[in-house]
Each structure stands twice: as structure tokens, then as C-alpha cells.
N, C-alpha and C positions, 0 to 999 in steps of 0.2 A: 168178747174176744178183744184182747189188748195187744197191739203190736208194740213190743218193748225194744226191739232192735230190728235191723233190716231183715234178719232171718230167724227171729224168735218171737213167738206169740204165747200168751197165757190166757187161759179160760178160767173164770171163777164160777163155781157151781154151788148147788144147795145140797146139804146133807143134814137132815133133821133127825133129832133124837126124840123118840116117842111122838113123832109127828108135830112137835111143837118147837123145840129149841133147835135153831138152825146153826150148826157148827161150821158149815161151809166145806167146800173141797175145791180141788183145782186140777188142771191138766195143762201141759205145755206142748208146743209144737215147734220143731226145729227144722229149717230147710238146709239141707246139706249142699256142698259145692256142686254136686252132680244134679241138683234140682229135685232130688227125692226128699221125702220127709220122714222124720221120726217123731212119734208121739211119746211123751214122757208122762206116765200115769194114765189112768182111764177115767173118763167122765162121760155120761150120756148127754151130750150137748143137744139143745133143742132150739127151735125158733131161729132168730136172726144169726145166732152164733153157729148153729149147725149149717145154715145156708152159706155163711161166709167160709166156714171150714171146707165144705164140700166144693165150693167154687175155687178156692185156692189150691186144692189138692186134686183137681180133676175128678170130682165125685168120689174121692177117697182112694182112687187108683194109684196116686203118687205117694201114698203112705206105705212104706215097705217094712216098717218095724214099729211095734208098740212095746214100750219098756216100762214095766210096773216096778216101782222101786221101794214101796213100803209093804211089808208082809201082811199088814192088817187093813190095807186099803184094797179090798177085793170086791166091793159091792157093784162097781160099774165096769168090771172087766168084760163082761158079756156084751154090754152096750158098745164099748170101744171096738171089740172084735166085729160086731155087726156093722159098724161104721166103715171099717176097712178089713173085710174078711180075708183078703189075700196077704195082708201084712204078717210078717213073722211076729209071733207073740212071745214076749219074754217076761219073766217074773221071778220072784224068789221061790224057794222050795215050798213055802207055805201057800203061795198062789196055786201051785199045781195040786196041792193037797185039798185046798178049799174049792177049787173049780176044775175037777179032773175031766169034765166034759169038754173043755176048751182045748184047742190044738196047740198046747204050749211047746216051745222049743225045749229040748232036753237040758240045755245049758242054763244055769241059774245066774241071775244078774248080780248076786252078791259075790260071785267068783271073779277073780282078777282076769282070768283067761276070757271069760265072757265079755267083760267090760272092754277089753282090748279090741274087740271086734267093732266098736263104735268110734270111728274116726271123727275127731272134732269135739268129743265129749270127754270130760274128766269125771271120774267117779271116786267116791270116798266112803268107806264103811267105818263107823266109829270103833276104834280099838277099845278093848276092855268091857264091851257091852255084849249081851246076848241079843242077837237080832230078834229072836223069838224066845220068850220066857214061858214058864209054866202058868203065868197069870195073863190071861188075854186082855186085861185092862192096861197092861204095860206096853206103851207104844213109843218108847224113847229112842229106839234104834231104827234107822232106815238107811238106804243107800242114797247119799247126796250126789247131785249131778251138777256139773258146771259146763256151760256152753263156752268153748274156748274163744270163738270169734268175738262174742259180745261180752264175755265175762259174767253173764247172768247165772245165778245159782237157783236151782229148783230143789226145794227141800220139803219133806213131809215130817212134821212132828219133832224130829231131833232138835232142830233150831226153830224157835217159835217167835212170832210177833203178836203181841196183844193189841187188838184194834177194836174200836167200837163198831157195832153192826150198822148196816144201812147208811142213812144220811148222816148219822152222828160221826161215822168214820171220816167224813170229809171235813169235820170241824175239830174233833178232838185228836190230840196227837197220838201217834202209835208209840208202843214201847220200843225199847232197844231189843236187839236179838237176845234170846235167852234159851237155855237148854230146857228140855221137857221136864216137868215136875216129877215124873216117875223115874228120873235118872238113877236114883239110888237103888230102885228095885231091878233095874236092867243091868247094873254092874255085875260082872261074873263073880261067883263065889270062890275067889281064889286070891292069894297074895299077889299084889302088883297090878290088879285090874284098875284101881283108881289112878295109879301112876301112868298106866298105859293110855287111859282115856285122856288124862291131862296132857300127855305128850302129843297124842293125836290132835287134840283141840289146838294146841300151840302151833303145831305144824300146819294145820288147816288155816289158821289166822294168817300165817306167814305166806303160805304157798298160793292162796287165793286172794291175796291182799288187794288186788286191783278190781275186785267185784263191785260193780256199780248198783246192782239191783238184786234183791232176794225175793223169789216167789215162794211164799210160805203157805203150806196147807192150812185150811180152816180159818185163815185170818186175812192176810193182806199181801199186797206187793209193796215191798219196802225199798225206797230209793235212798241210796247212801251217798254221803259226801265223800270226797277223796280221803282215803284212809279209814273210812267208816267201818268197813268189814273187819279189818284187823282190830280196831278199837273195840267194836261191839262184841266180837267173838272172845276177845281177851277179857272184857268185862263180864261176859256170861260165864266164863270159866272161873273168874274170881267169885262170882255170886254162888257158884256151886262148890266152893271150898269146904263148907260145912258138911255137905253130903259126901264129898270125897274123903274128908278127914274121918268121918264116922266109919266109912268102909275100911280105911287103913287101920283104925283102932280094932276092928273086928277080925280082919283078915291078914293084916301086915302089909 
């Protein structure tokens, strides 16, 4: 449990593939001006992290919303619900399909009207991408969240940071922000999708320019220098130019 700002905490967790390769996962906690809390994403915290979370939130009673923002991050939804069973549970449409036994709110978090219900948070859904494709290995699209008070961004997969695992991560440098390698497969099969994505990324670089920290799923918390968000998102878009160009060549 890392406190990254006065009212923002991030939890780093374990997610192992085949019980061997630990890709990692994460969850963030925001305290609102009214003293209540919102969880962003779900993770089954344990040990000291769980104790600290429960102490901070009055045994979970002060958590009144859990917001799941990546349609393919569904493994820990039940654990988060058990942590705060009275909290309103939000997710994407795919969350409701994958875990119909949970008491999901009817409103989907990818919808602008649902996002507007969360004062103090900004949301952004990548334009030109399918949030869910026919290939379950394509995780390039998610709902990005920015905490207005601190400027911290919580993102799953769409923007990534490559970082060495464990103790090596304290020694070896992180990568700059980059878009998910499956971006090309997530682009919608229509003319203009690549341009829509490029315009969205450019707007995101500008509109969230003051972002000081990025909490990225599977890898790391990245602290940025002044102007770092705009520079790194712009660089990530330039690095994706080949992918976007090939899409334009196929679809126009």
C-alpha cells in the first residue's frame, strides 16, 4: 500500500500465469472530499496491506463504490466485493457478463453518463478502439482514470510501463510510457479508426499534461518530471505510427 498523494493510495498485487510468471496487478483507493472512499479496480489484498486498508476505511464501511475499468481484469472482483460488500459495484459490460453472480450496478463505466456520477475523477476511453474484441488476448483498450486533486492517472494495459521485476526494478530504469502491443488488433475495422485514436491520444497528452504519477497495471508506478506526461504520451503515439499507418492502408 503506497500513499502517493494526500487522498490517493495504490496497491501492487500478484497475478501469476500458469502459477509461474508473475505479471502483477494493481488497485487504487481515492478518498473523496466527503471522507468516503472509491476503489479503482479490484484486487484481493492480504496481510499488512489488507490491515492498513481496513483501518483507513473503517473496516471497509467507508468504501461506497468499487469501479472496475478494464473489461479483462475480472479475477479479483469477488474479493473486492467481499472486502466492501455494501459498496456500489461498477464495471464494464463484460464484467457483468463474466461475473453475473455479483450485484453489479446497471450502469456501465465505459458510458459517459456513468462516469459523470464520480465527482473528482476524470475518465477517458480510447477512441477508435474496440473495448472488447473477438480475441480475448487483446487487452489494448480500457477506461483510464485521473484523480483531479492529485493529477495521478490509474491505467490498465492501454498505456504500459516496462519495469524489471522484484529488486531489479529498484536498480534498472523503467521504460517510458508506451501503448499496448496489441493496439493494431484493437483498432476498429473501419475507415478513420486510426485517425480517431491518434486524435484521442493527442488530446489526452494535452488535457492531462500536469500528470505527475502514472499507476500502470502489471508493472510499476511511474513518477514523471514536469511535462513528462505530454512528452511520453506523444512519444508513445509516434512509436505507434507504423501500426496506425498499416491500418490506414487497409481501411482508409
